[in-house]
N, C-alpha and C positions, 0 to 999 in steps of 0.2 A: 725044121723042128725048133720049137721055142721051149726053153726050160726056165722055170721060175723057181728061185730059191728063197726061203723065208727063215727068219729067226725071231725068237721071242725071248723076253727076259724080265728080270726084276732088279731094281736098284734100291738098295737100302741106304738111307742117308741119316746122319746124326747132325742136328742143327743146334749147336751149343748156345747160340745167342737168342734162341727162341724162348719167349716167356709166356706165350699165349698161342691159341689156335690161329689168331690173326697173323702173328709173326710167322708161324710155320706156313700158313697158306700163301703169304706174300712170297716167301722164298721158293716154295714148291711151284707156284704158278710161273715164277721167273725161270726156274729150271726147265719146266715143261715147255714153255715158249721157246727157250733157247735151243733145246734139243729138236723140237719140231721144225724150227726155222733153219737151223744150221745143217741138220741131217735128213730132213724130210721123212721123219718116222712118226708113228703113232705112239702117243704117251698118255697114260692115265694115272691119276693119283688114287691109290687104293689104301691109303693110310687109315689107321683107326683115329676117330675124332677125339679121343680122350688123351692122346699122347702128343705132347707139344714139341719135344725135341727130336723126334724120329719121324721119318717119312718113308713110305714105300711107293715106288713108281713101277708100273708095268709098261713094257714097250714092245713094239713089233715093227719089223722092217722086211722089205723084199728087195731082190736084186735079180738081174739076169745072169749073174755069175756068182759062184760061191766065194771067190776071193773078194768080191765087192762087199759081201756081208761081213767077212772077217775084218777087212780094212775099216769099215764103218764102225763096227763094235770097238775096235782098237782106238779109233778116233774119239768115240764117245767116252771111253775110259780116260783118255788123256784130257779131254775137254772138262770132264767132271772133276778131275784131280787139280785143276787150276783155279778153283773157286774158294775164296777165304770164308764164305758164309756157311759152309758145311763140310763134313767129311764123308767120304764114301765108305760105308761099312762093308757092303757087299755088292758086287755086280755079277749076277748069275744069268746065264743065257743058254739057250739050246736051239738046235736047228730042226725045222720041220722037213718032212720028206719033200724032195723036189717034185715038181709037177712038170711033165713034158707033154707037149701036144704038137701035132703037125698042123701047119697052116695050109689051108686049102683055099685056092683062089677061084 
C-alpha cells in the first residue's frame, strides 16, 4: 500500500525596500527559485500587480509520510525567516486528504 500526503499554503510577504513592481518581481522570483530548489515544492506568485511592497505566494508539496510534510513546512518557515529583503506576514497552510492505493504487480 502506498500513501501520498499533500499540503498547500499561502505565504504573505512584506518587502519594505521595494519601490516598484520590478523590485518586487526581482525579490519574489528569487524567493520562488530558492523554495523550489531547496525544498522541491511548487510555488506560484499570485500577487496583485498594483501593490509594490507586498507579495502573495501559493505553494504545494507532497510526501510519502505526514511527518515529512510537517518537517518541510517548518524548514520553509525557518528559511523564509532568515532573509533581510522581506518579512513574512503570514504563512498559512493546510493538508489535503491522504491518497492510498495498493500496488499491483
